[in-house]
N, C-alpha and C positions, 0 to 999 in steps of 0.2 A: 067298464072296469071289472065287474063281477065276472063277466064272461072270460076275461083275460086271466083272472085268478083261477077259475075253474079249469081253463086250458092248462095253466101252469101246474096245478095240482095233479091233473091226469098225466102230464108229461113226467112229473116227479115220481108218480106211482109206477109208471111203465118203464123207467130207466133201470138198468141193472147197476145200481149203486149200493152195494152192501154196506158201505159206511154209514148210510142213513139210519140203519137200525140202532147204531151206537150213538147217534146225535142226541145231545141234551135236549133239543127242542122237538124230538120225535113225538108226534101226537099233538103238537101245538102249532101247526102250520098256519092256522087262521091268524094267530098273533104274529108270527114271524113275517107273513106276507100280507100285512094290513093294507087297506086301500088309501092310507094317507100318502100324499105326495111328499116324500122325504126330500126331494131334490129342491123344491122351491117353497121355502117357508112363506113367501109372500102370497101364495095361493091358498094357504091354510088360514082360515078365519082366526082371529085373535083368541077366541075362547077355546079353539081346538089346538092352538099352538102348545099349550102346557100339556095337553093329552098326548100330542105327537111326541113331545120330548120324553114324557114318561114311558110311552110305548117303546121309543128308541132305546132308552136306558134299560128297560126291562129286557128287551131283546139282546142287547149287548151284555147284560148280566148273565142271561142264559148261556150265551156263547163263551163267556170268559173262562169257564172251567171245562169246556167241552173237549173231549179227547179227539174228535174229528174235525176240529175247527179249520185246520189247514185244507183238508179234503173238501170241506164245504166251501171255503173261499175259492179253491181251485175250480170247483164246479161252477160257482156263481160267476167267475170271471170267464170260464169257457162258454157258458150259455148266455152271457150278457144279461143276467138276471136284473130286472128293473124294479123289483119289489122288495120291500122289507129289509130286515137284517139277515145277512148271510155271511158266515165266516167272521162274524164280529163287526162287520162294517155295513154302513148304509149304502144304497145305490151310488150316491155321489162320492162317497169315500172309496168305493170299489173302482169307479171310473178314474178317480185321481190316482189310486194305487197302480192301476193298469197303465196309465199314462207315464207315471214315473218309472215303472219297469221298462216300458218301451224306450223311454229316453236313456235309461241306463244301459240297455242293450245296444243302443245306437253308438254309444261312446267308444 
């Protein structure tokens, strides 16, 4: 898991995405891309569930007032980001959002 996070960080740092400079979470990438499995609460031990929810809420709070939230969400959807909060959504919420967008385009 840690190697995947390091690879993601390198990719984030190497991309030419100037909006990142304005991101409210700039500098707090370890918090935003935590190792918790946001998708399957059953895999998170009961003692850690509360912490997972607290980290999720904190990440979403950081995103809530961010001026580049849309750009961040667009990026997360484009690269299929599987970790942490991006654009104000968890990985599962992003997958659901992407599916609903796809369904709406199909109509």
